[in-house]
C-alpha distance (Angstrom), angle and dihedral (degrees) to the residues before:
residue distance angle dihedral
M1 . . .
E2 3.80 . .
K3 3.84 121.1 .
V4 3.80 95.0 2.8
N5 3.82 117.3 -173.1
T6 3.81 107.1 -148.8
L7 3.78 95.4 -155.9
D8 3.78 92.4 50.5
Y9 3.78 90.7 48.4
I10 3.83 92.9 50.7
N11 3.85 91.6 45.7
Q12 3.78 88.3 50.5
M13 3.80 92.5 50.6
F14 3.83 95.0 43.7
P15 3.84 106.3 27.8
T16 3.89 94.0 157.2
E17 3.73 137.9 36.9
A18 3.78 91.0 -113.6
S19 3.80 91.3 59.0
L20 3.85 91.0 63.3
S21 3.76 88.1 84.5
G22 3.83 86.9 78.1
V23 3.82 94.7 61.4
E24 3.80 95.5 94.1
P25 3.84 95.0 51.4
L26 3.77 89.6 47.7
M27 3.81 93.0 50.6
Q28 3.78 89.9 49.4
K29 3.80 90.5 51.5
V30 3.85 92.0 49.8
H31 3.85 91.8 50.3
N32 3.78 89.6 52.2
E33 3.78 93.0 51.4
I34 3.84 90.4 48.7
R35 3.78 90.8 53.9
V36 3.85 91.1 49.5
V37 3.79 92.7 50.7
D38 3.83 91.9 48.0
A39 3.79 89.9 52.7
E40 3.79 92.1 50.2
I41 3.83 91.4 49.6
L42 3.82 91.6 50.9
T43 3.79 91.9 50.2
A44 3.81 91.9 49.7
V45 3.83 92.8 50.5
R46 3.80 91.0 51.0
Q47 3.80 92.2 49.6
Q48 3.80 92.4 49.2
S49 3.78 90.8 51.1
N50 3.79 91.6 53.9
S51 3.92 94.4 44.6
G52 3.87 92.0 53.5
S53 3.79 93.9 61.2
K54 3.79 91.7 44.4
A55 3.84 91.2 51.4
K56 3.79 90.8 55.5
E57 3.79 91.0 52.7
D58 3.86 91.8 50.2
L59 3.84 91.4 49.4
A60 3.81 92.4 51.7
A61 3.82 90.8 50.1
A62 3.83 92.0 49.8
T63 3.82 91.7 49.6
S64 3.80 91.1 52.5
A65 3.81 91.5 49.4
V66 3.83 91.7 52.3
K67 3.81 92.0 51.1
E68 3.77 90.9 51.6
L69 3.86 90.7 48.7
M70 3.83 92.0 51.8
Y71 3.78 90.7 51.8
K72 3.79 91.6 52.7
V73 3.89 91.3 48.1
R74 3.83 91.5 53.4
E75 3.75 90.4 48.6
I76 3.81 92.3 51.6
K77 3.85 91.8 48.0
S78 3.79 90.9 51.9
K79 3.79 92.6 50.8
A80 3.90 89.7 48.0
E81 3.82 91.6 54.4
Q82 3.76 90.4 49.6
S83 3.83 89.8 50.7
E84 3.85 92.0 49.8
T85 3.82 91.0 50.7
M86 3.74 90.4 50.3
V87 3.90 92.7 49.0
Q88 3.83 91.3 50.1
E89 3.77 92.0 51.6
I90 3.80 89.5 50.1
C91 3.88 95.1 47.6
R92 3.84 98.0 40.0
D93 3.76 94.0 91.7
I94 3.88 93.3 41.4
K95 3.86 91.1 55.0
K96 3.75 91.9 52.1
L97 3.78 90.6 52.3
D98 3.81 91.2 49.2
F99 3.80 93.8 52.9
A100 3.80 90.0 47.4
K101 3.78 91.4 52.4
K102 3.83 92.4 49.3
H103 3.81 93.7 50.3
I104 3.80 92.2 47.3
T105 3.85 90.7 51.2
T106 3.80 92.1 49.3
T107 3.79 92.2 48.2
I108 3.79 92.9 49.3
T109 3.82 91.4 49.4
A110 3.82 92.4 47.3
L111 3.79 92.7 48.4
H112 3.78 90.4 48.0
R113 3.82 91.6 51.0
L114 3.76 90.8 44.4
T115 3.81 89.4 54.4
M116 3.79 89.6 49.1
L117 3.82 91.1 48.2
V118 3.80 93.4 50.1
S119 3.80 90.6 47.9
A120 3.80 93.5 45.2
I121 3.83 92.9 49.2
E122 3.84 90.3 50.4
Q123 3.80 91.1 49.0
L124 3.82 90.9 46.7
Q125 3.77 90.2 51.3
V126 3.80 90.6 53.9
M127 3.81 91.6 47.7
A128 3.82 91.5 49.3
S129 3.76 92.0 51.3
K130 3.83 91.2 49.5
R131 3.87 93.0 42.9
Q132 3.81 91.9 -122.9
Y133 3.79 92.4 161.4
K134 3.76 100.1 169.1
E135 3.86 93.4 54.1
A136 3.77 90.8 38.4
S137 3.83 92.4 56.5
A138 3.80 91.3 58.5
Q139 3.80 92.2 42.1
L140 3.80 90.1 51.5
E141 3.77 91.6 58.0
A142 3.84 91.1 47.5
V143 3.80 93.1 50.3
S144 3.79 91.2 46.7
Q145 3.81 91.0 53.6
L146 3.84 91.7 47.3
C147 3.80 91.7 49.1
S148 3.78 90.3 53.5
H149 3.86 88.9 64.1
F150 3.81 90.5 60.8
D151 3.79 97.9 52.2
G152 3.80 89.0 112.7
Y153 3.82 92.5 55.4
R154 3.81 99.1 60.0
D155 3.78 91.3 125.9
N156 3.79 91.7 57.8
P157 3.84 109.3 103.1
K158 3.81 93.2 -144.1
I159 3.77 92.7 52.1
T160 3.79 91.7 45.7
E161 3.83 89.1 52.0
L162 3.80 91.9 51.3
R163 3.81 91.6 48.3
D164 3.80 92.2 51.4
K165 3.77 90.1 48.6
F166 3.82 91.1 50.7
K167 3.80 90.1 49.5
N168 3.82 91.4 51.8
I169 3.79 90.9 50.0
K170 3.81 90.7 53.1
Q171 3.75 89.7 50.5
I172 3.82 90.0 50.9
L173 3.81 90.5 50.4
K174 3.76 90.9 49.0
S175 3.82 92.4 51.6
H176 3.81 91.5 46.7
V177 3.82 91.3 50.1
F178 3.79 93.8 47.5
S179 3.81 89.9 46.7
D180 3.81 92.6 51.6
F181 3.84 92.4 46.6
S182 3.81 90.4 52.9
S183 3.77 87.9 70.9
L184 3.82 91.9 56.8
G185 3.77 110.5 108.9
T186 3.79 94.5 19.0
G187 3.83 94.2 97.9
K188 3.82 96.1 -103.2
E189 3.78 90.4 110.9
S190 3.80 89.9 66.4
E191 3.78 92.3 50.4
D192 3.81 97.1 43.6
S193 3.80 110.3 44.5
S194 3.79 92.1 -172.6
L195 3.79 92.2 59.0
L196 3.82 93.9 78.3
Q197 3.80 91.4 50.8
Q198 3.79 89.6 48.0
L199 3.80 91.5 51.6
S200 3.76 90.4 47.2
D201 3.82 89.1 55.4
A202 3.80 88.8 45.7
C203 3.81 88.5 60.7
L204 3.80 87.8 60.6
V205 3.79 89.0 56.3
V206 3.81 90.4 49.3
D207 3.81 90.1 52.5
A208 3.80 88.9 52.1
L209 3.79 92.2 51.4
E210 3.81 125.3 69.8
P211 3.90 117.4 -57.6
S212 3.82 89.4 -116.4
V213 3.83 89.2 65.6
K214 3.80 91.6 58.2
E215 3.81 91.8 47.2
E216 3.79 91.6 49.4
L217 3.81 92.5 47.8
V218 3.81 93.6 49.4
K219 3.79 91.7 46.3
N220 3.79 92.3 50.1
F221 3.80 89.8 48.9
C222 3.80 93.0 49.7
D223 3.78 92.1 46.5
R224 3.78 90.6 50.7
E225 3.78 91.2 48.6
L226 3.83 92.5 51.6
I227 3.80 96.6 45.8
S228 3.77 92.0 86.0
Y229 3.85 90.5 44.9
Q230 3.77 90.5 52.3
Q231 3.78 92.6 48.3
I232 3.82 93.5 47.5
F233 3.79 99.1 47.3
E234 3.77 98.0 39.0
G235 3.77 89.7 63.3
A236 3.77 120.0 103.8
E237 3.80 93.0 -111.3
L238 3.82 99.8 55.6
A239 3.80 100.1 25.2
K240 3.81 89.9 94.7
L241 3.76 135.1 110.5
D242 3.80 94.0 -120.8
K243 3.85 90.0 57.4
T244 3.81 93.1 60.1
E245 3.79 93.3 106.2
R246 3.81 90.7 57.8
R247 3.79 89.5 60.3
Y248 3.79 91.8 60.9
A249 3.78 91.5 42.1
W250 3.83 88.0 55.3
I251 3.81 95.8 54.6
K252 3.82 92.1 42.7
R253 3.77 90.5 52.0
R254 3.80 90.2 46.5
L255 3.78 91.7 51.9
R256 3.81 91.9 46.5
T257 3.81 98.5 47.7
N258 3.80 95.7 43.8
E259 3.79 95.8 42.9
E260 3.82 93.6 105.4
I261 3.77 94.3 43.3
W262 3.78 93.7 49.2
K263 3.80 91.0 56.7
I264 3.82 86.0 88.6
F265 3.80 87.0 78.3
P266 3.81 116.3 83.3
T267 3.79 113.6 -107.4
S268 3.78 91.1 -121.1
W269 3.83 90.5 63.6
H270 3.84 92.4 66.7
V271 3.79 91.4 -154.6
D272 3.81 94.8 169.2
Y273 3.81 90.3 49.5
L274 3.81 93.0 52.2
L275 3.80 90.7 43.4
C276 3.81 90.8 54.6
I277 3.85 91.2 48.8
Q278 3.80 90.4 53.1
F279 3.79 91.0 44.6
C280 3.81 91.3 52.3
K281 3.80 93.0 49.6
L282 3.81 91.8 48.6
T283 3.81 91.8 45.8
R284 3.81 91.5 50.1
T285 3.80 90.8 52.7
Q286 3.79 92.9 49.9
L287 3.83 93.5 45.9
E288 3.82 90.6 49.6
D289 3.80 89.3 53.8
I290 3.81 91.2 48.6
L291 3.82 92.8 49.5
E292 3.79 95.0 45.1
N293 3.81 93.6 47.5
L294 3.81 95.6 52.0
K295 3.76 109.0 124.5
E296 3.80 93.2 -151.6
K297 3.75 137.8 18.9
P298 3.82 111.1 -66.5
D299 3.79 121.0 -111.1
V300 3.81 107.3 -93.8
A301 3.79 94.6 -136.1
T302 3.81 92.3 48.6
L303 3.79 92.0 46.7
L304 3.78 94.5 48.8
T305 3.81 93.2 44.2
A306 3.80 89.8 53.4
L307 3.80 90.9 47.1
Q308 3.79 93.0 47.4
R309 3.81 92.6 50.0
T310 3.79 88.8 48.0
I311 3.78 92.4 52.4
E312 3.80 91.7 47.9
F313 3.81 89.8 50.7
E314 3.80 90.8 49.8
E315 3.80 90.4 50.1
E316 3.79 91.0 51.8
L317 3.81 90.7 50.9
A318 3.82 92.2 46.3
E319 3.79 90.2 50.1
K320 3.81 93.1 45.7
F321 3.81 98.0 46.3
G322 3.78 106.5 13.8
G323 3.80 97.5 62.5
S324 3.84 92.3 -137.4
G325 3.76 136.0 97.0
S326 3.72 125.8 -102.4
S327 3.77 117.2 -71.5
R328 3.78 93.7 -156.7
N329 3.74 130.4 67.9
I330 3.76 105.4 -119.3
T331 3.80 90.5 -168.4
D332 3.79 87.7 71.2
A333 3.80 92.5 66.2
F334 3.77 119.1 147.2
E335 3.77 115.0 -78.5
E336 3.78 117.4 -158.9
T337 3.76 112.6 -132.5
D338 3.78 97.2 -129.8
K339 3.85 95.0 44.6
S340 3.76 102.9 44.9
E341 3.79 97.8 135.9
S342 3.83 96.5 51.1
N343 3.77 91.4 42.4
D344 3.82 91.3 52.3
Q345 3.80 87.2 60.9
I346 3.81 90.8 48.3
V347 3.80 90.2 52.4
L348 3.78 91.5 50.9
D349 3.80 90.7 50.3
I350 3.77 91.6 49.5
R351 3.79 90.7 48.8
K352 3.83 92.9 52.4
K353 3.78 91.0 45.9
Y354 3.78 95.4 52.8
E355 3.79 94.8 39.3
K356 3.80 89.0 56.9
K357 3.80 91.7 47.1
L358 3.76 93.0 47.2
A359 3.81 92.7 48.7
A360 3.78 91.7 48.3
H361 3.78 91.2 47.4
Q362 3.79 93.3 50.2
G363 3.77 91.3 47.2
N364 3.81 93.3 51.8
Q365 3.76 97.5 36.8
D366 3.78 93.9 114.3
D367 3.79 92.4 47.2
D368 3.79 92.2 52.3
K369 3.79 96.9 54.6
D370 3.78 92.2 100.5
V371 3.77 93.0 45.7
A372 3.81 97.6 46.5
V373 3.76 118.9 88.7
P374 3.83 105.3 -102.5
G375 3.77 112.2 -135.8
A376 3.80 92.5 -17.4
G377 3.80 90.7 152.6
F378 3.81 93.0 -160.3
N379 3.79 117.4 132.3
F380 3.77 114.3 -152.4
R381 3.79 92.6 -173.2
G382 3.78 107.2 101.6
I383 3.79 97.0 3.3
I384 3.83 90.3 119.8
S385 3.80 104.6 10.2
S386 3.82 93.4 59.5
C387 3.81 89.7 71.9
F388 3.82 88.5 67.5
E389 3.83 92.4 59.3
P390 3.85 98.2 86.2
H391 3.83 90.4 50.2
L392 3.81 99.3 48.8
M393 3.79 95.1 92.0
V394 3.83 88.5 97.0
Y395 3.80 87.7 58.7
V396 3.80 91.1 51.3
E397 3.82 90.2 49.1
F398 3.81 89.2 49.1
E399 3.81 91.4 51.2
E400 3.81 91.4 47.5
K401 3.79 91.9 50.7
T402 3.79 91.2 47.3
L403 3.82 92.2 48.9
M404 3.81 93.3 46.8
D405 3.81 92.0 47.8
N406 3.78 90.6 50.1
L407 3.80 89.8 47.1
E408 3.78 92.4 53.2
K409 3.80 90.6 47.4
L410 3.83 93.5 48.9
I411 3.81 91.4 48.5
Q412 3.78 90.9 51.2
E413 3.79 91.3 48.8
E414 3.82 94.2 43.6
T415 3.80 113.8 120.0
W416 3.83 91.8 -163.4
E417 3.75 89.1 -130.5
G418 3.79 118.3 119.4
N419 3.75 129.0 -126.3
D420 3.80 132.4 -138.3
T421 3.81 89.5 -61.9
K422 3.83 91.0 53.4
V423 3.80 92.2 -121.7
L424 3.82 130.9 109.6
N425 3.77 116.7 -85.1
S426 3.78 92.1 -131.6
I427 3.82 94.4 65.7
I428 3.81 91.2 52.9
Q429 3.79 89.2 55.0
V430 3.86 92.2 44.2
F431 3.78 92.4 56.1
M432 3.79 91.7 44.5
I433 3.80 89.0 54.7
I434 3.79 90.9 46.2
K435 3.79 91.8 51.6
R436 3.81 91.6 49.9
S437 3.78 89.2 49.9
L438 3.80 90.8 49.5
K439 3.80 91.3 50.9
R440 3.80 91.6 50.1
C441 3.77 92.7 50.2
S442 3.80 96.8 43.3
A443 3.82 88.2 54.2
L444 3.81 88.7 56.9
T445 3.79 105.0 36.5
K446 3.79 142.3 -9.9
S447 3.81 96.4 -164.9
Q448 3.83 135.1 81.7
T449 3.81 93.3 -37.2
L450 3.79 90.2 61.1
L451 3.82 89.3 51.3
N452 3.81 89.8 49.5
L453 3.78 90.1 51.2
F454 3.82 89.5 49.6
K455 3.81 88.1 56.3
V456 3.80 87.4 52.0
F457 3.80 88.5 54.6
Q458 3.81 88.3 53.1
R459 3.82 91.5 52.7
V460 3.80 91.4 47.1
L461 3.81 92.6 51.7
R462 3.80 91.1 46.3
A463 3.81 88.8 51.5
Y464 3.80 89.3 51.0
A465 3.81 90.3 49.4
T466 3.81 88.4 53.2
K467 3.79 91.5 49.0
I468 3.77 95.5 53.7
Y469 3.79 91.1 41.1
M470 3.80 90.5 56.0
K471 3.78 89.4 50.4
L472 3.79 92.8 63.8
P473 3.83 113.6 105.2
K474 3.79 114.0 -95.0
G475 3.77 131.2 -146.4
G476 3.77 121.7 -102.5
T477 3.79 117.7 -88.0
G478 3.77 137.4 179.4
I479 3.83 135.9 51.6
V480 3.82 95.9 -54.5
A481 3.82 92.8 51.6
A482 3.78 91.2 48.0
A483 3.82 92.9 47.4
T484 3.83 92.1 50.4
G485 3.78 94.1 45.3
M486 3.80 91.2 -114.6
D487 3.81 96.5 113.7
G488 3.86 108.3 137.2
Q489 3.81 94.4 1.4
I490 3.77 117.7 129.7
K491 3.77 119.7 -139.3
T492 3.80 116.9 -160.1
S493 3.79 129.9 -177.2
D494 3.78 124.5 -153.4
K495 3.82 88.1 -95.8
D496 3.79 90.2 51.6
E497 3.78 91.1 52.2
R498 3.79 91.6 51.9
M499 3.80 89.9 47.7
I500 3.78 91.6 51.4
C501 3.80 90.4 51.7
Y502 3.80 89.7 51.0
I503 3.80 89.2 50.0
V504 3.82 90.3 51.5
N505 3.81 91.8 50.1
T506 3.79 91.2 44.0
A507 3.78 92.3 51.9
E508 3.81 90.1 48.5
Y509 3.82 89.4 49.6
C510 3.82 90.0 50.4
H511 3.82 90.4 48.4
D512 3.81 91.3 55.6
M513 3.83 96.5 38.5
A514 3.83 91.3 49.4
E515 3.79 90.1 58.3
E516 3.82 91.1 47.0
L517 3.79 90.1 49.2
A518 3.79 91.6 52.3
E519 3.82 90.7 49.9
N520 3.81 91.8 51.1
V521 3.81 92.7 48.8
S522 3.81 92.8 47.4
K523 3.82 89.6 54.3
I524 3.82 92.4 50.6
I525 3.82 102.2 38.9
D526 3.81 124.6 83.3
T527 3.78 112.3 -77.8
Q528 3.81 95.0 -117.0
L529 3.83 90.9 57.4
A530 3.81 97.7 43.8
D531 3.85 93.7 92.8
A532 3.84 90.3 60.8
V533 3.82 91.6 60.8
D534 3.78 105.7 98.3
M535 3.80 133.3 145.7
S536 3.81 99.9 179.8
A537 3.80 94.7 109.5
V538 3.83 90.9 51.9
Q539 3.80 90.6 47.3
D540 3.79 89.3 52.4
E541 3.81 90.4 55.0
F542 3.77 92.1 52.5
S543 3.80 90.0 46.8
A544 3.80 87.7 54.5
V545 3.81 90.2 50.5
I546 3.83 89.6 52.6
T547 3.78 91.4 51.1
K548 3.79 93.1 47.4
A549 3.82 91.6 47.3
L550 3.79 93.1 51.4
V551 3.79 92.0 46.8
T552 3.83 88.8 49.6
L553 3.81 89.7 50.2
V554 3.81 91.2 53.4
N555 3.83 92.4 45.1
G556 3.80 91.2 50.1
L557 3.78 91.7 51.6
E558 3.78 90.3 47.4
T559 3.79 89.6 54.5
K560 3.82 89.4 55.8
F561 3.82 87.9 59.5
D562 3.82 92.7 56.9
I563 3.81 93.9 91.7
E564 3.78 92.6 47.2
M565 3.82 92.5 47.8
A566 3.79 89.1 50.3
A567 3.82 90.4 47.7
M568 3.80 89.0 53.1
T569 3.80 91.4 57.2
R570 3.84 91.5 49.0
V571 3.80 94.2 57.3
P572 3.83 109.4 107.5
W573 3.80 95.3 -121.0
G574 3.77 92.2 165.9
T575 3.82 95.2 59.4
L576 3.83 102.2 39.9
E577 3.75 110.5 132.4
S578 3.83 99.7 -165.3
V579 3.71 144.5 9.4
G580 3.75 114.6 -106.0
D581 3.78 138.5 161.9
Q582 3.80 121.2 -43.7
S583 3.75 115.2 -60.8
E584 3.77 125.8 -97.7
Y585 3.84 94.5 -110.0
V586 3.83 87.7 59.2
N587 3.78 89.7 54.5
S588 3.83 88.9 50.1
I589 3.81 91.4 51.9
K590 3.78 88.8 51.0
M591 3.83 91.3 49.5
I592 3.81 91.3 51.0
L593 3.80 92.1 50.4
N594 3.82 92.2 44.3
G595 3.78 88.9 53.9
S596 3.80 96.8 48.7
I597 3.80 110.9 26.3
P598 3.87 98.8 63.8
V599 3.80 90.8 52.5
L600 3.81 92.8 46.0
G601 3.79 91.8 46.7
S602 3.78 92.1 51.7
L603 3.83 94.0 48.9
L604 3.84 104.4 37.3
S605 3.76 124.4 72.6
P606 3.83 117.3 -117.8
V607 3.82 93.5 -102.1
Y608 3.77 95.0 53.6
F609 3.79 94.4 38.3
Q610 3.79 88.4 54.9
F611 3.78 90.9 50.1
F612 3.80 89.3 49.4
L613 3.81 91.4 52.0
D614 3.80 91.9 49.3
K615 3.76 91.8 51.0
L616 3.83 92.1 45.7
A617 3.78 93.3 50.4
S618 3.81 93.6 44.6
S619 3.82 88.2 52.1
L620 3.81 103.6 39.2
G621 3.82 96.4 43.4
P622 3.84 96.7 56.4
R623 3.82 90.5 38.0
F624 3.80 91.1 55.3
Y625 3.80 88.6 47.7
L626 3.82 93.0 52.1
N627 3.80 91.7 42.9
I628 3.83 89.5 64.6
F629 3.82 88.6 63.8
K630 3.80 89.4 54.8
C631 3.81 91.3 61.7
K632 3.74 121.9 95.5
Q633 3.80 123.8 -122.1
I634 3.83 113.1 -22.7
S635 3.78 119.1 -155.0
E636 3.78 123.5 -156.5
T637 3.81 89.8 -99.5
G638 3.81 89.9 48.1
A639 3.78 91.6 49.0
Q640 3.78 89.1 48.8
Q641 3.83 91.1 51.2
M642 3.82 90.2 45.5
L643 3.79 90.0 50.8
L644 3.79 88.4 53.2
D645 3.82 89.1 50.5
T646 3.79 91.1 48.4
Q647 3.77 90.9 54.2
A648 3.79 89.4 48.1
V649 3.84 91.5 51.1
K650 3.80 88.6 48.5
T651 3.80 90.4 52.2
I652 3.80 90.7 48.8
L653 3.82 91.3 51.7
L654 3.80 91.1 47.0
D655 3.82 90.1 54.3
I656 3.81 93.7 54.0
P657 3.90 95.4 93.4
S658 3.78 90.6 52.5
L659 3.80 90.2 44.3
G660 3.80 89.9 53.8
K661 3.84 91.1 43.0
Q662 3.77 91.3 -125.8
T663 3.81 111.7 112.4
S664 3.82 100.6 156.0
G665 3.82 93.6 112.2
A666 3.82 97.6 25.5
A667 3.85 95.3 119.7
S668 3.79 96.7 56.9
Y669 3.81 91.6 39.0
S670 3.82 91.6 52.4
K671 3.77 91.0 52.0
F672 3.79 90.3 49.6
V673 3.82 93.0 49.9
S674 3.80 92.6 46.6
R675 3.80 90.8 52.1
E676 3.86 93.2 48.6
M677 3.83 95.2 45.7
S678 3.80 93.0 43.7
K679 3.77 87.8 71.5
A680 3.78 91.4 60.8
E681 3.83 89.1 46.6
A682 3.81 89.6 50.2
L683 3.79 91.1 50.5
L684 3.81 91.2 52.4
K685 3.77 90.4 47.9
V686 3.79 89.0 54.3
I687 3.83 89.6 51.5
L688 3.84 89.1 49.9
S689 3.79 93.7 49.6
P690 3.85 119.9 102.1
V691 3.81 116.6 -92.0
D692 3.80 94.3 -115.2
S693 3.83 92.2 56.6
V694 3.82 100.7 32.2
A695 3.80 92.5 103.5
D696 3.78 93.6 51.4
T697 3.80 91.4 45.5
Y698 3.84 91.7 49.4
S699 3.79 92.2 50.0
A700 3.78 92.0 48.9
L701 3.80 99.8 43.8
L702 3.80 99.1 32.0
P703 3.83 106.8 31.3
E704 3.83 90.8 162.4
G705 3.79 92.3 56.5
T706 3.80 122.9 122.1
P707 3.82 130.0 -138.0
S708 3.80 90.0 -110.0
E709 3.83 91.1 55.9
F710 3.78 90.4 46.4
Q711 3.79 89.9 51.2
R712 3.83 89.8 50.7
I713 3.83 88.9 51.7
L714 3.77 89.4 54.2
E715 3.79 88.8 51.3
L716 3.80 90.8 50.2
K717 3.81 88.8 53.2
G718 3.80 88.3 56.5
L719 3.78 97.9 -117.8
K720 3.74 120.5 160.5
K721 3.76 123.0 -111.3
A722 3.76 94.5 -106.2
D723 3.83 93.0 50.6
Q724 3.79 90.3 46.0
Q725 3.79 91.0 52.7
T726 3.81 93.4 54.2
I727 3.80 93.0 49.0
L728 3.78 92.7 45.1
E729 3.81 92.2 51.8
D730 3.79 90.6 51.2
F731 3.83 90.0 46.2
N732 3.79 93.7 49.8
K733 3.82 92.0 48.9
R734 3.77 91.9 56.9
G735 3.80 92.8 42.9
S736 3.78 122.7 -113.1
G737 3.73 120.3 -108.3
I738 3.89 94.0 23.0
S739 3.76 115.8 105.4
Q740 3.76 121.4 151.1
L741 3.81 103.3 156.8
P742 3.80 129.6 61.5
I743 3.78 110.2 -89.9
A744 3.78 123.5 -150.2
T745 3.77 103.2 -115.3
S746 3.75 133.2 168.1
A747 3.78 111.9 -115.3
V748 3.80 103.0 -151.2
Q749 3.74 121.4 -147.7
V750 3.79 121.6 -166.8
I751 3.76 117.2 -127.4
P752 3.81 112.2 -139.1
A753 3.81 117.3 -105.3
A754 3.77 91.7 -114.2
T755 3.80 90.0 69.9
P756 3.86 109.8 101.9
A757 3.81 95.7 -130.2
P758 3.78 120.6 26.1
S759 3.77 113.0 -133.2
L760 3.76 141.0 162.8
V761 3.77 123.3 -111.4
V762 3.79 111.4 -153.8
S763 3.77 116.5 -155.7
Q764 3.79 129.5 -163.1
P765 3.81 120.9 -79.6
S766 3.83 116.4 -78.6
N767 3.81 134.6 -164.7
A768 3.82 94.8 -106.0
L769 3.78 96.0 158.6
I770 3.79 121.7 153.1
A771 3.79 120.1 -161.1
S772 3.77 108.5 -134.3
R773 3.80 96.6 -152.8
E774 3.80 91.9 50.1
D775 3.78 90.4 49.8
V776 3.79 92.9 51.2
L777 3.80 91.6 48.9
T778 3.77 91.1 47.8
R779 3.78 92.0 52.4
A780 3.81 91.1 49.0
A781 3.80 90.4 49.5
A782 3.80 91.2 48.7
L783 3.78 90.6 57.9
G784 3.78 91.7 63.1
R785 3.81 98.6 29.9
G786 3.72 109.2 169.2
A787 3.82 92.3 16.0
A788 3.80 90.0 135.8
T789 3.80 92.1 60.1
T790 3.79 103.5 52.7
G791 3.75 131.3 25.5
F792 3.79 90.8 -142.5
K793 3.81 91.9 60.9
R794 3.76 88.2 53.6
F795 3.75 87.8 54.3
L796 3.82 91.1 51.4
A797 3.78 90.9 50.1
L798 3.80 92.5 49.5
T799 3.79 93.3 48.5
E800 3.76 90.7 49.5
A801 3.79 90.2 50.9
A802 3.81 88.9 51.9
K803 3.77 92.6 52.9
D804 3.78 95.2 91.4
R805 3.78 95.4 44.5
T806 3.79 121.4 106.8
D807 3.79 94.2 -138.5
G808 3.79 141.0 13.8
P809 3.82 137.0 101.8
F810 3.83 94.9 -72.1
R811 3.77 97.8 44.8
K812 3.83 91.7 93.0
L813 3.79 88.9 66.5
F814 3.78 91.1 67.4
N815 3.81 101.5 39.6
A816 3.82 95.1 83.2
């Protein structure tokens, strides 16, 4: 046991006095265990004494055995050395004989090969002198293989002499071959029928020589073939842009007429392929010189015709040598504006031609594997046509002029009546023209010129946005408008309202189509230019047009209410004797809305119709409220009648979504209308309240009211100046617009007109408190209702908020 406490152990063994009787047995047991342990220790000591002497004996025996083993190993090693010496003495003579045999065999083989090499070189020399190319080609390979066996004997004079002789023979063969090939194309091949066969055999010799000989021969041949081309088309007569097609006709004719003659070249040489590459490089250089040396801008039709013919030629070469189909759509070839009918036929002919070629090529693709250039890695597309790229700005200017002229013409011919898609006919035509222009350009180039044309599209669409913006009805200006109170007001007829709706739909269509156009261009254009393709600025302009159009629509409808608002102020509210049906001006408001809303609802999309409703409610509600202050004295009966009219106007406004057959946002709109019209109802309830509680009622129902408004309410109630002054002093002491406790107000209920005697029923006070801050926030939120759902609604809300500013990017929308 570890860490034993003796006292604790004894106390544990003998916890009580009675347990002390067991001490003697315990002591006896301990003495017995001590005796056993002593005996075990004595036995272990004796055993250890005996094992020590035995271990010494075992160690001595092992040492003796090791010594004996070492002696035997040394003995075996000595005998092995003696055996090796004996074997070497036996094999010494055999090794000498083996080396002698090996050297004799090598010498015999070398002498035999040397004899063959001398003989082969002599035969090759004879063949070279006699121009026996076919035999010489095989002999060249044999001599080359024999020479490779003597690479280790370069210091031997005889071998060096033979190598120099072989090198001279190869040089002689090369000069003979080049001399014979110089006669090719001079007409001798038609006179001497064996010449072609001789040149064909000479090609075998060239293959047997170094690869540089073949490259030099092909290059010399191509240079000689293109000398006449260079001389012809560097002359003043044909060194013109309109003669470009004749260049390609020349090389095609050359390839066609010499096809049989050029069969002397092995297929693996690809002579026609290399000739076409050199022709393209030379043609590009000459065309660059022509374009750079033009004294004035090139004719667009001539420039594009040359470019189109160049692209077609590159496509033919790519199809012939590249082993792949055309990457361009030839059916999108350039169509001149004034020759559309004839060019349509040309496009159809080109399509048939290339469809046949492509089908034939795909059908024979397996057969042409040996003919095609394997892994050539040369791209014919753009090798010549790319030199036109820096000079295509005249084409872009031509396209811009054409698009702008068509835009002006379409705007002049526009009827401003929509079609089945509810957009203006002119924009359909504009995008059709833009798509045709894009097709024409993408068939010619997909580089910087296409990006420049895209910028032209942006300017055209901006111009169109300006055109439709200017078409929106403007407010009255000048001395007459100012004298009649119509300055800045916008008058719209039913036709104008339909036109505005078409403008809204057209701008939305342009917004969507502009994005689609940018996506299409970014897919076509070169990858490094794709990031520059962006229509967001153009889309913002059309969004601004939409906002301005909707604001104009609301303002025009507001102007229609001017007569009705004036009629409301002319009603003798102070002398009305009874409450009847809704007033005539309410019926007129309903007629105006019934005439406009169904048309607007059928033409506008739900998003813009909802925005229009929000704007209309936010305008008509406060206007109706302010119009009450413009009335003269209002009696209790007049206020009761006006309250009935207010509820009728509220009902009319609430029915607008159903009238327009667009009820998607009716719930939020109804809440908004109810809140706006409740202010007019609260104002009338203040007018109906008793004189002694009018201040409390005003503070409770209109906490945002001002002392001037309160004074005007007192005037509407017909109070005298002295009475007004007393009430105003009491109102100012308590502080206007601050009401924290319930105020005893009279809730006025209107008795229907069918009742024999109109009367007022006054109910008990109610907690009709309106928090001003909450009301302001609610109105602000209503302006941009739904702003969290669509980014465009946020834009509408922001532009509306900017309407009353004196500066800013959207201020120009509201200056007209």
